[in-house]
MOPAC internal coordinates of N, CA, C and O (Angstrom, degrees):
PM7 1SCF
backbone

  N    0.0000 0     0.00 0     0.00 0    0    0    0
  C    1.4476 1     0.00 0     0.00 0    1    0    0
  C    1.5247 1   109.59 1     0.00 0    2    1    0
  O    1.2310 1   121.19 1   -30.29 1    3    2    1
  N    1.2904 1   115.33 1   149.71 1    3    2    1
  C    1.4508 1   119.90 1   176.29 1    5    3    2
  C    1.5227 1   109.04 1   -78.79 1    6    5    3
  O    1.2310 1   120.05 1   -24.61 1    7    6    5
  N    1.3273 1   117.50 1   155.39 1    7    6    5
  C    1.4653 1   119.52 1   179.71 1    9    7    6
  C    1.5242 1   110.79 1   -61.25 1   10    9    7
  O    1.2310 1   121.39 1   -38.98 1   11   10    9
  N    1.3042 1   114.94 1   141.02 1   11   10    9
  C    1.4527 1   119.33 1   178.77 1   13   11   10
  C    1.5166 1   113.66 1    83.14 1   14   13   11
  O    1.2310 1   119.85 1  -169.81 1   15   14   13
  N    1.3355 1   117.90 1    10.19 1   15   14   13
  C    1.4670 1   120.85 1  -179.88 1   17   15   14
  C    1.5176 1   108.97 1  -130.75 1   18   17   15
  O    1.2310 1   120.82 1   -28.79 1   19   18   17
  N    1.3136 1   116.03 1   151.21 1   19   18   17
  C    1.4540 1   121.45 1   178.29 1   21   19   18
  C    1.5203 1   108.70 1  -129.59 1   22   21   19
  O    1.2310 1   119.69 1   -27.14 1   23   22   21
  N    1.3298 1   118.19 1   152.86 1   23   22   21
  C    1.4684 1   120.35 1  -179.19 1   25   23   22
  C    1.5322 1   111.06 1   -62.19 1   26   25   23
  O    1.2310 1   120.77 1   -36.21 1   27   26   25
  N    1.3320 1   116.14 1   143.79 1   27   26   25
  C    1.4589 1   120.41 1   179.80 1   29   27   26
  C    1.5195 1   111.09 1   -73.00 1   30   29   27
  O    1.2310 1   119.83 1   147.48 1   31   30   29
  N    1.3262 1   117.93 1   -32.52 1   31   30   29
  C    1.4655 1   122.04 1   178.16 1   33   31   30
  C    1.5124 1   109.10 1  -129.70 1   34   33   31
  O    1.2310 1   121.23 1   -39.03 1   35   34   33
  N    1.3240 1   115.25 1   140.97 1   35   34   33
  C    1.4589 1   119.13 1   176.69 1   37   35   34
  C    1.5261 1   109.76 1   -84.78 1   38   37   35
  O    1.2310 1   121.01 1    -3.00 1   39   38   37
  N    1.3271 1   115.67 1   177.00 1   39   38   37
  C    1.4725 1   120.73 1  -177.66 1   41   39   38
  C    1.5286 1   111.80 1   -61.60 1   42   41   39
  O    1.2310 1   120.39 1   144.08 1   43   42   41
  N    1.3183 1   116.86 1   -35.92 1   43   42   41
  C    1.4627 1   120.91 1   179.87 1   45   43   42
  C    1.5329 1   110.52 1   -64.20 1   46   45   43
  O    1.2310 1   120.38 1   137.22 1   47   46   45
  N    1.3182 1   116.87 1   -42.78 1   47   46   45
  C    1.4595 1   120.85 1   178.20 1   49   47   46
  C    1.5240 1   112.39 1   -65.86 1   50   49   47
  O    1.2310 1   120.76 1   141.09 1   51   50   49
  N    1.3314 1   116.14 1   -38.91 1   51   50   49
  C    1.4604 1   119.95 1   177.78 1   53   51   50
  C    1.5246 1   111.56 1   -66.99 1   54   53   51
  O    1.2310 1   120.71 1   146.09 1   55   54   53
  N    1.3323 1   116.26 1   -33.91 1   55   54   53
  C    1.4545 1   119.92 1   177.37 1   57   55   54
  C    1.5323 1   110.24 1   -64.33 1   58   57   55
  O    1.2310 1   120.48 1   136.83 1   59   58   57
  N    1.3229 1   116.69 1   -43.17 1   59   58   57
  C    1.4665 1   119.74 1   178.72 1   61   59   58
  C    1.5292 1   111.58 1   -69.62 1   62   61   59
  O    1.2310 1   119.98 1   148.07 1   63   62   61
  N    1.3202 1   117.65 1   -31.93 1   63   62   61
  C    1.4652 1   120.20 1   175.55 1   65   63   62
  C    1.5275 1   110.29 1   -65.31 1   66   65   63
  O    1.2310 1   120.64 1   140.06 1   67   66   65
  N    1.3382 1   116.37 1   -39.94 1   67   66   65
  C    1.4718 1   120.31 1   177.31 1   69   67   66
  C    1.5229 1   110.87 1   -63.35 1   70   69   67
  O    1.2310 1   120.83 1   137.89 1   71   70   69
  N    1.3290 1   116.01 1   -42.11 1   71   70   69
  C    1.4652 1   119.52 1   177.01 1   73   71   70
  C    1.5238 1   111.12 1   -63.24 1   74   73   71
  O    1.2310 1   120.77 1   143.24 1   75   74   73
  N    1.3138 1   116.12 1   -36.76 1   75   74   73
  C    1.4658 1   120.30 1   177.89 1   77   75   74
  C    1.5198 1   111.67 1   -64.56 1   78   77   75
  O    1.2310 1   120.40 1   140.73 1   79   78   77
  N    1.3327 1   116.83 1   -39.27 1   79   78   77
  C    1.4636 1   120.31 1   177.45 1   81   79   78
  C    1.5295 1   110.17 1   -63.65 1   82   81   79
  O    1.2310 1   120.16 1   138.13 1   83   82   81
  N    1.3400 1   117.30 1   -41.87 1   83   82   81
  C    1.4631 1   120.30 1   176.99 1   85   83   82
  C    1.5289 1   110.67 1   -60.94 1   86   85   83
  O    1.2310 1   120.25 1   136.68 1   87   86   85
  N    1.3162 1   117.13 1   -43.32 1   87   86   85
  C    1.4713 1   120.67 1  -179.53 1   89   87   86
  C    1.5264 1   111.03 1   -64.01 1   90   89   87
  O    1.2310 1   120.40 1   139.60 1   91   90   89
  N    1.3143 1   116.83 1   -40.40 1   91   90   89
  C    1.4685 1   120.16 1   178.43 1   93   91   90
  C    1.5256 1   110.66 1   -66.24 1   94   93   91
  O    1.2310 1   120.31 1   139.79 1   95   94   93
  N    1.3305 1   117.01 1   -40.21 1   95   94   93
  C    1.4692 1   120.35 1   177.93 1   97   95   94
  C    1.5287 1   111.26 1   -61.72 1   98   97   95
  O    1.2310 1   120.77 1   136.87 1   99   98   97
  N    1.3143 1   116.13 1   -43.13 1   99   98   97
  C    1.4683 1   119.32 1   178.32 1  101   99   98
  C    1.5218 1   110.45 1   -64.00 1  102  101   99
  O    1.2310 1   120.62 1   137.85 1  103  102  101
  N    1.3277 1   116.43 1   -42.15 1  103  102  101
  C    1.4642 1   120.57 1   178.56 1  105  103  102
  C    1.5211 1   112.45 1   -62.87 1  106  105  103
  O    1.2310 1   120.51 1   138.48 1  107  106  105
  N    1.3264 1   116.63 1   -41.52 1  107  106  105
  C    1.4692 1   120.06 1   179.08 1  109  107  106
  C    1.5201 1   110.18 1   -65.01 1  110  109  107
  O    1.2310 1   120.27 1   135.62 1  111  110  109
  N    1.3234 1   117.10 1   -44.38 1  111  110  109
  C    1.4578 1   119.44 1  -179.83 1  113  111  110
  C    1.5213 1   110.95 1   -60.01 1  114  113  111
  O    1.2310 1   120.77 1   130.94 1  115  114  113
  N    1.3301 1   116.13 1   -49.06 1  115  114  113
  C    1.4577 1   119.23 1  -178.14 1  117  115  114
  C    1.5234 1   112.16 1   -64.23 1  118  117  115
  O    1.2310 1   120.45 1   138.73 1  119  118  117
  N    1.3208 1   116.75 1   -41.27 1  119  118  117
  C    1.4613 1   119.56 1  -179.36 1  121  119  118
  C    1.5209 1   111.55 1   -64.03 1  122  121  119
  O    1.2310 1   120.22 1   134.72 1  123  122  121
  N    1.3259 1   117.18 1   -45.28 1  123  122  121
  C    1.4631 1   120.18 1  -177.65 1  125  123  122
  C    1.5286 1   110.57 1   -70.93 1  126  125  123
  O    1.2310 1   120.36 1   136.93 1  127  126  125
  N    1.3268 1   116.91 1   -43.07 1  127  126  125
  C    1.4625 1   119.61 1  -178.08 1  129  127  126
  C    1.5381 1   111.30 1   -67.37 1  130  129  127
  O    1.2310 1   120.18 1   129.62 1  131  130  129
  N    1.3168 1   117.25 1   -50.38 1  131  130  129
  C    1.4682 1   120.16 1  -178.91 1  133  131  130
  C    1.5190 1   110.43 1   -66.26 1  134  133  131
  O    1.2310 1   120.11 1   141.49 1  135  134  133
  N    1.3057 1   117.39 1   -38.51 1  135  134  133
  C    1.4631 1   120.20 1   177.17 1  137  135  134
  C    1.5147 1   112.22 1   -63.14 1  138  137  135
  O    1.2310 1   120.63 1   140.69 1  139  138  137
  N    1.3180 1   116.40 1   -39.31 1  139  138  137
  C    1.4616 1   119.95 1   178.44 1  141  139  138
  C    1.5174 1   112.53 1   -67.91 1  142  141  139
  O    1.2310 1   120.81 1   140.65 1  143  142  141
  N    1.3201 1   116.05 1   -39.35 1  143  142  141
  C    1.4736 1   120.29 1   178.83 1  145  143  142
  C    1.5301 1   110.03 1   -67.74 1  146  145  143
  O    1.2310 1   120.56 1   134.79 1  147  146  145
  N    1.3280 1   116.53 1   -45.21 1  147  146  145
  C    1.4593 1   119.64 1  -179.23 1  149  147  146
  C    1.5219 1   112.10 1   -68.76 1  150  149  147
  O    1.2310 1   120.50 1   154.63 1  151  150  149
  N    1.3074 1   116.66 1   -25.37 1  151  150  149
  C    1.4590 1   120.64 1   177.94 1  153  151  150
  C    1.5168 1   112.81 1   -79.20 1  154  153  151
  O    1.2310 1   120.18 1  -179.87 1  155  154  153
  N    1.3207 1   117.27 1     0.13 1  155  154  153
  C    1.4543 1   120.62 1   177.34 1  157  155  154
  C    1.5111 1   114.04 1    87.94 1  158  157  155
  O    1.2310 1   119.72 1  -165.16 1  159  158  157
  N    1.3310 1   118.14 1    14.84 1  159  158  157
  C    1.4555 1   121.00 1   179.86 1  161  159  158
  C    1.5149 1   111.96 1   -81.49 1  162  161  159
  O    1.2310 1   121.32 1   -12.18 1  163  162  161
  N    1.3061 1   115.08 1   167.82 1  163  162  161
  C    1.4580 1   122.19 1   177.75 1  165  163  162
  C    1.5312 1   108.96 1   -69.69 1  166  165  163
  O    1.2310 1   120.25 1   -37.25 1  167  166  165
  N    1.3415 1   117.12 1   142.75 1  167  166  165
  C    1.4616 1   120.63 1  -176.90 1  169  167  166
  C    1.5278 1   111.99 1   -63.68 1  170  169  167
  O    1.2310 1   120.52 1   137.37 1  171  170  169
  N    1.3050 1   116.61 1   -42.63 1  171  170  169
  C    1.4609 1   119.75 1  -177.89 1  173  171  170
  C    1.5256 1   110.80 1   -66.87 1  174  173  171
  O    1.2310 1   120.19 1   138.23 1  175  174  173
  N    1.3276 1   117.25 1   -41.77 1  175  174  173
  C    1.4612 1   120.72 1   178.19 1  177  175  174
  C    1.5280 1   110.96 1   -65.75 1  178  177  175
  O    1.2310 1   120.56 1   139.97 1  179  178  177
  N    1.3313 1   116.53 1   -40.03 1  179  178  177
  C    1.4707 1   120.43 1   178.23 1  181  179  178
  C    1.5274 1   110.78 1   -64.76 1  182  181  179
  O    1.2310 1   120.71 1   138.68 1  183  182  181
  N    1.3240 1   116.25 1   -41.32 1  183  182  181
  C    1.4498 1   119.86 1   178.92 1  185  183  182
  C    1.5288 1   110.50 1   -66.05 1  186  185  183
  O    1.2310 1   119.67 1   140.22 1  187  186  185
  N    1.3163 1   118.24 1   -39.78 1  187  186  185
  C    1.4658 1   121.67 1   177.80 1  189  187  186
  C    1.5169 1   111.79 1   -61.57 1  190  189  187
  O    1.2310 1   120.64 1   135.05 1  191  190  189
  N    1.3355 1   116.38 1   -44.95 1  191  190  189
  C    1.4702 1   119.92 1   177.26 1  193  191  190
  C    1.5243 1   110.84 1   -62.40 1  194  193  191
  O    1.2310 1   121.05 1   136.48 1  195  194  193
  N    1.3287 1   115.60 1   -43.52 1  195  194  193
  C    1.4623 1   119.58 1  -178.72 1  197  195  194
  C    1.5255 1   111.08 1   -62.33 1  198  197  195
  O    1.2310 1   120.63 1   136.73 1  199  198  197
  N    1.3237 1   116.41 1   -43.27 1  199  198  197
  C    1.4716 1   120.17 1   178.22 1  201  199  198
  C    1.5223 1   110.47 1   -63.70 1  202  201  199
  O    1.2310 1   120.07 1   137.54 1  203  202  201
  N    1.3256 1   117.47 1   -42.46 1  203  202  201
  C    1.4681 1   121.28 1  -179.96 1  205  203  202
  C    1.5253 1   112.13 1   -61.86 1  206  205  203
  O    1.2310 1   120.72 1   131.32 1  207  206  205
  N    1.3262 1   116.23 1   -48.68 1  207  206  205
  C    1.4630 1   119.53 1   179.65 1  209  207  206
  C    1.5324 1   111.24 1   -66.05 1  210  209  207
  O    1.2310 1   120.42 1   145.49 1  211  210  209
  N    1.3135 1   116.80 1   -34.51 1  211  210  209
  C    1.4621 1   120.10 1   178.59 1  213  211  210
  C    1.5217 1   110.75 1   -67.14 1  214  213  211
  O    1.2310 1   119.97 1   138.39 1  215  214  213
  N    1.3170 1   117.66 1   -41.61 1  215  214  213
  C    1.4669 1   120.72 1   177.74 1  217  215  214
  C    1.5252 1   111.36 1   -63.60 1  218  217  215
  O    1.2310 1   120.54 1   137.64 1  219  218  217
  N    1.3236 1   116.57 1   -42.36 1  219  218  217
  C    1.4716 1   119.70 1   177.72 1  221  219  218
  C    1.5205 1   110.21 1   -62.18 1  222  221  219
  O    1.2310 1   120.37 1   137.06 1  223  222  221
  N    1.3277 1   116.90 1   -42.94 1  223  222  221
  C    1.4648 1   121.10 1   178.42 1  225  223  222
  C    1.5229 1   110.82 1   -62.66 1  226  225  223
  O    1.2310 1   120.49 1   137.81 1  227  226  225
  N    1.3244 1   116.68 1   -42.19 1  227  226  225
  C    1.4680 1   120.59 1   179.35 1  229  227  226
  C    1.5130 1   112.56 1   -64.23 1  230  229  227
  O    1.2310 1   120.33 1   138.24 1  231  230  229
  N    1.3196 1   116.98 1   -41.76 1  231  230  229
  C    1.4721 1   120.47 1   179.91 1  233  231  230
  C    1.5246 1   109.95 1   -66.39 1  234  233  231
  O    1.2310 1   119.98 1   136.52 1  235  234  233
  N    1.3260 1   117.65 1   -43.48 1  235  234  233
  C    1.4669 1   119.99 1   178.58 1  237  235  234
  C    1.5316 1   110.98 1   -64.30 1  238  237  235
  O    1.2310 1   120.57 1   141.27 1  239  238  237
  N    1.3300 1   116.52 1   -38.73 1  239  238  237
  C    1.4579 1   119.65 1   176.90 1  241  239  238
  C    1.5107 1   112.47 1   -65.85 1  242  241  239
  O    1.2310 1   120.65 1   140.81 1  243  242  241
  N    1.3121 1   116.36 1   -39.19 1  243  242  241
  C    1.4671 1   121.22 1   178.71 1  245  243  242
  C    1.5382 1   110.52 1   -64.67 1  246  245  243
  O    1.2310 1   120.45 1   139.62 1  247  246  245
  N    1.3209 1   116.74 1   -40.38 1  247  246  245
  C    1.4687 1   120.99 1   177.46 1  249  247  246
  C    1.5299 1   109.67 1   -65.03 1  250  249  247
  O    1.2310 1   120.49 1   137.95 1  251  250  249
  N    1.3334 1   116.66 1   -42.05 1  251  250  249
  C    1.4613 1   119.99 1   179.74 1  253  251  250
  C    1.5287 1   111.28 1   -63.25 1  254  253  251
  O    1.2310 1   120.18 1   139.19 1  255  254  253
  N    1.3235 1   117.26 1   -40.81 1  255  254  253
  C    1.4653 1   120.29 1   179.41 1  257  255  254
  C    1.5266 1   110.24 1   -68.68 1  258  257  255
  O    1.2310 1   119.96 1   143.23 1  259  258  257
  N    1.3089 1   117.68 1   -36.77 1  259  258  257
  C    1.4638 1   120.17 1   176.78 1  261  259  258
  C    1.5290 1   110.90 1   -62.90 1  262  261  259
  O    1.2310 1   120.73 1   139.18 1  263  262  261
  N    1.3267 1   116.20 1   -40.82 1  263  262  261
  C    1.4628 1   119.22 1   177.53 1  265  263  262
  C    1.5236 1   111.36 1   -67.27 1  266  265  263
  O    1.2310 1   120.27 1   140.81 1  267  266  265
  N    1.3279 1   117.09 1   -39.19 1  267  266  265
  C    1.4604 1   120.36 1   177.73 1  269  267  266
  C    1.5303 1   111.60 1   -64.38 1  270  269  267
  O    1.2310 1   120.42 1   142.45 1  271  270  269
  N    1.3207 1   116.81 1   -37.55 1  271  270  269
  C    1.4621 1   119.28 1  -178.83 1  273  271  270
  C    1.5262 1   112.00 1   -70.38 1  274  273  271
  O    1.2310 1   120.17 1   155.08 1  275  274  273
  N    1.3224 1   117.28 1   -24.92 1  275  274  273
  C    1.4660 1   120.67 1   179.36 1  277  275  274
  C    1.5149 1   113.09 1   -91.82 1  278  277  275
  O    1.2310 1   120.22 1   166.53 1  279  278  277
  N    1.3417 1   117.19 1   -13.47 1  279  278  277
  C    1.4617 1   120.60 1  -177.24 1  281  279  278
  C    1.5289 1   110.23 1   -68.11 1  282  281  279
  O    1.2310 1   121.00 1   -35.29 1  283  282  281
  N    1.3152 1   115.70 1   144.71 1  283  282  281
  C    1.4635 1   120.14 1   179.17 1  285  283  282
  C    1.5212 1   109.70 1  -140.98 1  286  285  283
  O    1.2310 1   121.69 1   -21.36 1  287  286  285
  N    1.3117 1   114.37 1   158.64 1  287  286  285
  C    1.4544 1   122.47 1   178.92 1  289  287  286
  C    1.5231 1   108.50 1  -122.55 1  290  289  287
  O    1.2310 1   120.07 1   -28.84 1  291  290  289
  N    1.3295 1   117.46 1   151.16 1  291  290  289
  C    1.4664 1   118.05 1   176.42 1  293  291  290
  C    1.5297 1   109.69 1   -69.19 1  294  293  291
  O    1.2310 1   121.06 1   -36.22 1  295  294  293
  N    1.3279 1   115.57 1   143.78 1  295  294  293
  C    1.4552 1   120.15 1   177.08 1  297  295  294
  C    1.5140 1   108.83 1   -75.86 1  298  297  295
  O    1.2310 1   121.12 1   -46.03 1  299  298  297
  N    1.3135 1   115.46 1   133.97 1  299  298  297
  C    1.4598 1   120.03 1   176.68 1  301  299  298
  C    1.5156 1   107.82 1   -95.15 1  302  301  299
  O    1.2310 1   121.51 1   -62.88 1  303  302  301
  N    1.3115 1   114.72 1   117.12 1  303  302  301
  C    1.4574 1   119.74 1  -179.10 1  305  303  302
  C    1.5162 1   108.48 1  -117.52 1  306  305  303
  O    1.2310 1   121.73 1   -41.70 1  307  306  305
  N    1.2947 1   114.29 1   138.30 1  307  306  305
  C    1.4530 1   119.13 1   175.82 1  309  307  306
  C    1.5148 1   110.50 1   -78.55 1  310  309  307
  O    1.2310 1   121.43 1    -3.57 1  311  310  309
  N    1.3010 1   114.87 1   176.43 1  311  310  309
  C    1.4531 1   120.31 1  -179.67 1  313  311  310
  C    1.5223 1   108.99 1   -74.69 1  314  313  311
  O    1.2310 1   120.69 1   -46.99 1  315  314  313
  N    1.3092 1   116.29 1   133.01 1  315  314  313
  C    1.4624 1   120.00 1   179.23 1  317  315  314
  C    1.5224 1   109.16 1   -87.19 1  318  317  315
  O    1.2310 1   121.01 1   -13.39 1  319  318  317
  N    1.3133 1   115.68 1   166.61 1  319  318  317
  C    1.4681 1   119.69 1  -179.93 1  321  319  318
  C    1.5172 1   112.00 1   -73.35 1  322  321  319
  O    1.2310 1   120.04 1   165.60 1  323  322  321
  N    1.3331 1   117.53 1   -14.40 1  323  322  321
  C    1.4622 1   120.56 1   178.94 1  325  323  322
  C    1.5252 1   112.10 1   -79.36 1  326  325  323
  O    1.2310 1   120.26 1   159.22 1  327  326  325
  N    1.3271 1   117.11 1   -20.78 1  327  326  325
  C    1.4635 1   120.42 1  -178.07 1  329  327  326
  C    1.5235 1   110.06 1   -82.50 1  330  329  327
  O    1.2310 1   120.31 1   -34.48 1  331  330  329
  N    1.3381 1   117.02 1   145.52 1  331  330  329
  C    1.4651 1   119.11 1   179.05 1  333  331  330
  C    1.5340 1   110.76 1   -71.32 1  334  333  331
  O    1.2310 1   121.19 1   -25.58 1  335  334  333
  N    1.3120 1   115.33 1   154.42 1  335  334  333
  C    1.4575 1   120.84 1   177.95 1  337  335  334
  C    1.5100 1   111.15 1   110.41 1  338  337  335
  O    1.2310 1   120.70 1   -11.48 1  339  338  337
  N    1.3127 1   116.28 1   168.52 1  339  338  337
  C    1.4640 1   119.88 1  -178.41 1  341  339  338
  C    1.5220 1   111.34 1   -70.18 1  342  341  339
  O    1.2310 1   121.36 1   -37.85 1  343  342  341
  N    1.3127 1   115.00 1   142.15 1  343  342  341
  C    1.4512 1   121.44 1   178.08 1  345  343  342
  C    1.5184 1   106.87 1  -111.11 1  346  345  343
  O    1.2310 1   120.20 1   -50.41 1  347  346  345
  N    1.3035 1   117.22 1   129.59 1  347  346  345
  C    1.4560 1   120.31 1   177.96 1  349  347  346
  C    1.5040 1   110.55 1   147.37 1  350  349  347
  O    1.2310 1   121.24 1    -2.32 1  351  350  349
  N    1.2852 1   115.24 1   177.68 1  351  350  349
  C    1.4478 1   121.42 1  -177.79 1  353  351  350
  C    1.5140 1   110.17 1   -93.00 1  354  353  351
  O    1.2310 1   120.60 1   -32.99 1  355  354  353
  N    1.3048 1   116.46 1   147.01 1  355  354  353
  C    1.4528 1   120.59 1   174.56 1  357  355  354
  C    1.5217 1   110.97 1   -73.90 1  358  357  355
  O    1.2310 1   120.63 1   167.46 1  359  358  357
  N    1.3120 1   116.41 1   -12.54 1  359  358  357
  C    1.4528 1   120.98 1  -178.80 1  361  359  358
  C    1.5244 1   112.55 1   -93.32 1  362  361  359
  O    1.2310 1   119.47 1  -179.83 1  363  362  361
  N    1.3254 1   118.62 1     0.17 1  363  362  361
  C    1.4528 1   121.29 1   179.03 1  365  363  362
  C    1.5234 1   109.65 1   -70.70 1  366  365  363
  O    1.2310 1   119.95 1   -24.44 1  367  366  365
  N    1.3151 1   117.71 1   155.56 1  367  366  365
  C    1.4622 1   119.75 1   178.15 1  369  367  366
  C    1.5235 1   111.60 1   -62.08 1  370  369  367
  O    1.2310 1   120.79 1   -24.81 1  371  370  369
  N    1.3155 1   116.09 1   155.19 1  371  370  369
  C    1.4610 1   121.17 1  -175.32 1  373  371  370
  C    1.5217 1   111.86 1   -64.51 1  374  373  371
  O    1.2310 1   119.47 1   150.76 1  375  374  373
  N    1.3256 1   118.61 1   -29.24 1  375  374  373
  C    1.4574 1   119.31 1  -178.31 1  377  375  374
  C    1.5245 1   112.50 1   -74.91 1  378  377  375
  O    1.2310 1   119.72 1   173.99 1  379  378  377
  N    1.3145 1   118.15 1    -6.01 1  379  378  377
  C    1.4497 1   119.79 1   179.38 1  381  379  378
  C    1.5256 1   112.12 1   -83.84 1  382  381  379
  O    1.2310 1   119.71 1   169.46 1  383  382  381
  N    1.3198 1   118.15 1   -10.54 1  383  382  381
  C    1.4629 1   121.07 1   177.69 1  385  383  382
  C    1.5178 1   108.94 1  -108.47 1  386  385  383
  O    1.2310 1   120.52 1     9.46 1  387  386  385
  N    1.2870 1   116.61 1  -170.54 1  387  386  385
  C    1.4586 1   120.05 1  -179.70 1  389  387  386
  C    1.5329 1   110.65 1   -95.40 1  390  389  387
  O    1.2310 1   119.99 1  -137.67 1  391  390  389
  N    1.3095 1   117.62 1    42.33 1  391  390  389
  C    1.4660 1   121.50 1  -179.50 1  393  391  390
  C    1.5198 1   110.24 1   -65.28 1  394  393  391
  O    1.2310 1   120.22 1   142.76 1  395  394  393
  N    1.3298 1   117.19 1   -37.24 1  395  394  393
  C    1.4652 1   119.90 1  -179.69 1  397  395  394
  C    1.5211 1   110.55 1   -60.75 1  398  397  395
  O    1.2310 1   120.16 1   139.69 1  399  398  397
  N    1.3262 1   117.29 1   -40.31 1  399  398  397
  C    1.4739 1   120.13 1   178.47 1  401  399  398
  C    1.5179 1   110.63 1   -64.96 1  402  401  399
  O    1.2310 1   119.74 1   142.21 1  403  402  401
  N    1.3032 1   118.09 1   -37.79 1  403  402  401
  C    1.4618 1   120.66 1   179.21 1  405  403  402
  C    1.5219 1   111.07 1   -66.66 1  406  405  403
  O    1.2310 1   120.44 1   142.19 1  407  406  405
  N    1.3408 1   116.76 1   -37.81 1  407  406  405
  C    1.4632 1   119.38 1   178.85 1  409  407  406
  C    1.5235 1   110.30 1   -67.26 1  410  409  407
  O    1.2310 1   120.33 1   142.77 1  411  410  409
  N    1.3316 1   116.97 1   -37.23 1  411  410  409
  C    1.4748 1   120.56 1   178.17 1  413  411  410
  C    1.5188 1   110.14 1   -63.92 1  414  413  411
  O    1.2310 1   120.35 1   138.80 1  415  414  413
  N    1.3382 1   116.94 1   -41.20 1  415  414  413
  C    1.4627 1   120.42 1   178.65 1  417  415  414
  C    1.5231 1   110.76 1   -66.01 1  418  417  415
  O    1.2310 1   119.63 1   143.33 1  419  418  417
  N    1.3286 1   118.30 1   -36.67 1  419  418  417
  C    1.4590 1   121.63 1   179.44 1  421  419  418
  C    1.5308 1   109.79 1   -67.69 1  422  421  419
  O    1.2310 1   119.41 1   141.98 1  423  422  421
  N    1.3397 1   118.74 1   -38.02 1  423  422  421
  C    1.4525 1   121.38 1   178.15 1  425  423  422
  C    1.5073 1   111.59 1   -68.17 1  426  425  423
  O    1.2310 1   120.44 1   144.95 1  427  426  425
  N    1.3423 1   116.76 1   -35.05 1  427  426  425
  C    1.4608 1   120.79 1  -178.21 1  429  427  426
  C    1.5263 1   110.67 1   -73.31 1  430  429  427
  O    1.2310 1   119.13 1   157.41 1  431  430  429
  N    1.2941 1   119.26 1   -22.59 1  431  430  429
  C    1.4696 1   121.08 1  -176.25 1  433  431  430
  C    1.4659 1   112.77 1   -81.19 1  434  433  431
  O    1.2310 1   120.10 1   180.00 1  435  434  433

């Protein structure tokens, strides 16, 4: 990975994606083969079509998983204490910042 980037999917997610590709391949084979047999086609021709469509599905799934494994996202880093400016969340309560000092300065002006 390049600096400042993190993988889009972890190994666990890629493992489940691979399992999903296997499940889709099995589904495609069964759908094409059973559909061909029920449609009155020859068994050998139906099996050939099913194998062909299954191979195409497997190759497309393999390409998709390869792209997913190479995908990356930029790392989101918060502000460090070395950088100038206020550090903290905008959602913190108002008393956690120096708001009281600002109000005192506004009254004095």
